[in-house]
C-alpha positions as CSV (number, residue, x, y, z in Angstrom):
1,M,-0.1,0.1,-0.2
2,D,1.2,3.6,-0.9
3,H,2.3,5.2,2.3
4,R,0.6,8.3,1.4
5,E,-2.8,6.8,2.0
6,Q,-1.7,5.8,5.2
7,S,-3.1,8.8,7.2
8,S,-3.2,7.3,10.9
9,H,-4.9,7.7,13.9
10,G,-2.6,7.6,17.2
11,P,-3.9,5.4,19.9
12,H,-7.3,6.3,21.1
13,D,-9.7,4.5,23.0
14,G,-13.1,6.0,23.7
15,G,-12.5,5.0,27.4
16,A,-9.3,7.1,27.5
17,H,-11.5,10.2,27.6
18,D,-13.1,9.5,30.8
19,H,-10.9,11.4,32.9
20,G,-10.4,8.7,35.3
21,V,-14.2,9.0,36.6
22,S,-16.5,6.7,35.2
23,A,-19.7,8.0,33.6
24,D,-21.9,5.9,35.9
25,A,-20.4,7.5,39.0
26,D,-21.0,11.0,37.2
27,R,-24.5,10.1,36.7
28,R,-24.7,9.2,40.6
29,Y,-23.3,12.4,41.9
30,V,-25.5,14.6,39.4
31,A,-28.8,12.9,40.3
32,L,-28.1,13.2,43.9
33,A,-27.3,17.0,43.8
34,L,-30.7,17.4,41.2
35,G,-32.7,15.8,44.0
36,L,-31.5,18.0,46.6
37,I,-32.0,21.2,44.3
38,V,-35.4,20.4,43.2
39,A,-36.7,19.5,46.7
40,F,-35.4,22.8,48.2
41,M,-36.6,24.8,45.1
42,A,-40.3,24.1,45.8
43,A,-39.8,25.3,49.3
44,E,-38.0,28.4,48.5
45,V,-40.5,29.6,45.8
46,V,-43.4,29.5,48.5
47,V,-41.5,31.4,51.1
48,G,-40.3,33.9,48.6
49,F,-43.4,35.2,47.8
50,L,-44.5,35.0,51.5
51,A,-41.7,37.1,52.4
52,S,-41.8,39.5,49.4
53,S,-38.2,38.7,48.8
54,L,-36.5,39.2,45.2
55,A,-33.4,37.6,46.8
56,L,-35.0,34.5,47.6
57,I,-37.2,34.5,44.3
58,S,-34.1,35.1,42.1
59,D,-32.4,32.5,44.1
60,A,-35.3,30.1,43.4
61,G,-35.1,31.0,39.7
62,H,-31.6,30.2,39.6
63,M,-32.2,27.1,41.4
64,L,-34.6,26.1,38.5
65,T,-31.8,26.5,36.0
66,D,-29.6,24.5,38.4
67,A,-32.3,21.7,38.2
68,G,-32.5,22.2,34.4
69,A,-28.7,22.3,34.2
70,L,-28.5,19.0,36.1
71,A,-31.2,17.2,34.2
72,L,-29.4,18.2,30.9
73,A,-26.2,17.0,32.4
74,L,-27.9,13.7,33.0
75,V,-29.1,13.2,29.5
76,T,-25.9,14.5,28.1
77,I,-23.6,12.0,30.1
78,R,-25.9,9.3,28.5
79,L,-25.9,10.5,25.1
80,S,-22.0,11.2,25.1
81,K,-21.5,7.4,25.8
82,R,-23.1,6.3,22.6
83,P,-20.6,4.7,20.3
84,P,-20.0,6.4,16.7
85,A,-22.6,5.4,14.0
86,G,-23.6,6.2,10.6
87,I,-23.3,9.9,9.9
88,M,-22.1,10.7,13.5
89,T,-18.7,9.6,13.2
90,Y,-17.7,10.9,16.6
91,G,-21.1,9.7,18.3
92,L,-22.7,12.2,20.3
93,K,-19.8,13.6,22.3
94,R,-20.1,17.4,21.5
95,T,-23.6,17.4,23.1
96,E,-21.7,18.2,26.3
97,I,-20.5,21.3,24.3
98,I,-23.9,22.4,23.7
99,S,-25.2,21.5,27.2
100,A,-22.4,24.1,28.7
101,Q,-23.5,26.6,25.8
102,V,-27.2,26.5,27.2
103,N,-26.3,26.7,30.7
104,G,-24.0,29.5,30.0
105,T,-26.5,31.4,28.2
106,T,-29.4,30.7,30.6
107,L,-27.2,32.3,33.3
108,L,-26.8,35.5,31.4
109,V,-30.3,35.9,30.5
110,L,-31.4,35.4,34.2
111,A,-29.0,37.8,35.5
112,A,-30.3,40.4,33.3
113,L,-34.0,39.8,34.4
114,F,-32.6,40.1,38.2
115,I,-30.9,43.3,37.4
116,Y,-34.0,44.8,35.7
117,E,-36.3,43.8,38.8
118,G,-33.6,44.8,41.2
119,V,-33.3,48.2,39.9
120,R,-37.1,48.6,40.1
121,R,-37.1,47.4,43.8
122,L,-34.3,49.8,44.5
123,I,-36.7,52.7,43.7
124,Q,-39.7,51.3,45.3
125,P,-38.5,48.8,48.0
126,P,-41.3,46.7,49.1
127,E,-41.3,45.5,52.9
128,V,-39.2,42.4,53.0
129,K,-39.7,39.7,56.0
130,G,-36.1,39.4,56.7
131,G,-36.6,36.5,59.3
132,L,-38.0,34.4,56.4
133,V,-35.2,35.4,54.3
134,L,-32.5,34.5,56.6
135,I,-34.0,31.1,57.6
136,V,-34.3,30.0,54.0
137,G,-31.0,31.7,53.0
138,L,-29.3,29.6,55.9
139,A,-31.1,26.6,54.8
140,G,-30.0,27.1,51.2
141,I,-26.4,27.2,52.2
142,V,-26.6,23.8,53.9
143,V,-28.4,22.2,50.8
144,N,-26.3,23.9,48.1
145,L,-23.0,22.8,50.1
146,L,-24.4,19.3,50.0
147,A,-25.1,19.4,46.3
148,T,-21.7,21.1,45.6
149,L,-19.7,18.4,47.3
150,S,-21.7,15.8,45.6
151,L,-20.7,17.5,42.1
152,A,-17.1,18.3,43.4
153,K,-16.7,14.3,43.2
154,A,-17.6,14.2,39.5
155,N,-15.4,15.0,36.3
156,R,-15.2,18.7,36.2
157,S,-12.7,18.5,33.3
158,S,-16.0,17.9,31.3
159,L,-17.7,21.2,30.3
160,N,-20.8,19.6,30.8
161,I,-20.2,18.8,34.5
162,R,-18.4,22.1,35.1
163,G,-21.5,24.0,33.9
164,S,-23.8,22.3,36.3
165,F,-21.2,22.6,39.1
166,Q,-20.9,26.4,38.2
167,H,-24.7,26.5,38.7
168,I,-24.4,24.9,42.1
169,L,-21.5,27.0,43.3
170,T,-23.0,30.2,42.2
171,D,-26.2,29.3,44.2
172,L,-24.1,28.9,47.1
173,F,-22.6,32.3,47.1
174,A,-25.9,33.6,46.3
175,F,-27.5,32.2,49.4
176,I,-24.6,33.6,51.5
177,A,-25.4,37.1,50.3
178,T,-29.3,36.5,50.7
179,S,-28.8,35.4,54.4
180,I,-26.5,38.5,55.2
181,A,-29.1,40.8,53.7
182,G,-32.1,38.8,55.3
183,G,-30.3,39.1,58.7
184,I,-29.4,42.6,58.3
185,I,-33.4,43.4,57.5
186,Y,-34.4,41.2,60.3
187,F,-32.6,42.9,63.2
188,T,-33.0,46.5,61.6
189,H,-36.5,46.3,60.6
190,S,-35.5,48.5,57.7
191,L,-32.9,48.9,55.0
192,Y,-35.5,46.6,52.6
193,R,-33.2,47.8,49.7
194,L,-30.7,45.3,50.7
195,D,-32.7,42.6,49.3
196,A,-32.5,44.2,45.7
197,V,-28.6,44.7,46.5
198,A,-28.2,40.8,47.2
199,A,-30.1,40.1,44.1
200,F,-27.5,42.1,42.1
201,V,-24.5,40.0,43.8
202,V,-26.4,36.9,42.6
203,A,-26.6,38.4,39.0
204,A,-23.1,39.2,39.2
205,L,-22.2,35.7,40.0
206,M,-24.5,34.6,37.2
207,I,-22.7,36.8,34.7
208,R,-19.1,35.8,35.8
209,A,-20.0,31.7,35.5
210,G,-22.2,32.4,32.4
211,S,-19.7,34.1,30.3
212,G,-16.9,31.6,31.3
213,L,-19.0,28.8,30.1
214,V,-20.2,30.4,26.8
215,R,-16.5,31.4,26.0
216,D,-15.3,27.7,26.5
217,A,-18.1,26.3,24.5
218,M,-17.6,28.4,21.9
219,R,-14.0,27.8,21.8
220,V,-14.8,24.1,21.1
221,L,-17.5,24.9,18.7
222,L,-15.3,27.1,16.5
223,E,-12.8,24.4,16.8
224,A,-10.0,26.8,18.0
225,A,-7.1,24.9,19.7
226,P,-7.5,23.5,23.0
227,K,-6.9,26.0,25.8
228,G,-3.5,25.8,27.2
229,M,-2.0,24.5,23.8
230,D,0.1,26.5,21.7
231,P,-0.4,25.3,18.1
232,D,3.0,27.1,17.2
233,V,4.8,25.3,19.9
234,I,3.3,22.0,18.7
235,Q,4.4,22.6,14.8
236,S,7.8,23.9,15.8
237,T,8.1,20.7,17.8
238,L,7.3,18.5,14.8
239,L,9.5,20.4,12.7
240,D,12.5,20.3,14.9
241,Q,12.7,16.4,14.5
242,P,15.2,14.8,12.5
243,D,14.4,14.6,8.3
244,V,11.2,16.7,8.7
245,I,11.3,19.6,6.0
246,S,7.8,21.3,6.3
247,I,4.6,20.6,7.9
248,E,1.3,21.8,5.8
249,D,-2.3,21.6,6.4
250,F,-1.8,21.9,10.2
251,H,-4.9,21.9,12.2
252,V,-5.3,21.3,16.2
253,W,-8.8,21.4,17.7
254,E,-10.8,19.8,20.4
255,I,-13.6,17.5,19.7
256,T,-15.3,17.7,23.0
257,S,-13.7,18.8,26.4
258,G,-10.5,16.8,27.1
259,F,-10.6,15.4,23.6
260,P,-8.0,17.0,21.5
261,A,-7.1,16.2,17.9
262,L,-4.6,17.1,15.2
263,S,-4.0,16.6,11.6
264,A,-1.2,17.5,9.3
265,H,0.5,16.7,6.0
266,V,4.3,16.3,6.9
267,R,7.1,16.4,4.4
268,V,10.3,14.4,5.0
269,E,13.6,13.9,3.3
270,D,13.8,11.2,0.6
271,G,14.8,7.8,1.5
272,I,13.2,8.1,4.9
273,D,10.6,5.4,6.2
274,C,7.5,7.4,6.2
275,H,5.9,4.8,8.4
276,A,8.3,4.9,10.9
277,K,8.5,8.8,10.9
278,R,4.8,8.9,11.2
279,R,5.0,6.5,14.3
280,D,7.6,8.5,16.1
281,L,5.6,11.8,15.4
282,T,2.5,10.5,16.7
283,G,4.3,9.2,19.7
284,I,5.8,12.7,20.2
285,L,2.4,14.3,20.0
286,S,1.0,11.7,22.8
287,R,3.7,12.2,25.1
288,R,4.4,15.8,25.0
289,F,1.1,17.2,24.5
290,D,-1.3,14.6,25.5
291,I,-2.7,14.5,21.9
292,D,-4.0,10.9,21.5
293,H,-6.2,11.4,18.1
294,T,-3.8,12.2,15.3
295,T,-4.1,12.2,11.4
296,L,-0.8,12.5,9.9
297,Q,0.0,12.1,6.1
298,V,3.8,11.6,5.6
299,D,5.1,12.0,2.2
300,H,8.6,12.5,0.8
301,R,9.9,16.0,-0.3
302,N,9.0,15.9,-3.9
303,E,5.6,13.7,-3.8
304,S,2.3,15.5,-4.5
């Protein structure tokens, strides 16, 4: 067989990208966090309206997105395990990137809504029942700590899991802000505008988490080089190898989080064993850059 036709893939195993944590374990951690969030969210909605607290209602809205993010994460974990078939030559691994994009966008939309309502309440603050806000806020801290600890055990190098974790962690900080505002209102019987200020804190945390998720997901969808990888350094490393003359059609991208891929057309000196050189270069990419999914076409200098 002509060596030019032997574009090769380096060692790749679907299980190699589980990041050392099984999908079954991830599902258990996510399901536990989902159960905690849904149960508490239902109670918080009721108390939020009884207390006339925007901070609690905004927290409940955020918890609704938490629940949606966790449910989506469970679906995504199952879909991403499906093997390649038919026209889906990579399987459904990129569903986790879509999940992260949805999570990030949802956080940004909710943040905008809470900022709008917060401004309105700063102008005309309603009376807020600080005691209820404080009690629910403290309970929310406990519930979100448990959910956060559960998700912390899952594979957070996955954008899908990371998106869910960001939702829960943001909510934890939000409940801390809500508890502080509720405590001050309860003990002063005034300063009702602090409830809106707490909602602004929640919104700011949402914007921070959401923008990061959207940025990282877009990086994968636009097939940019994986975060932390410099294509120039990788290309220079290949060019520095003995008998390598040039690198053409060089591409490095990320199929899904933690799954980098590379393809290139390599030209070498005449008389060099192209198959052996391809194996050498593939090994270098794996050892030095953790890129195991490679497609290298190796030709002699004057071959087309």
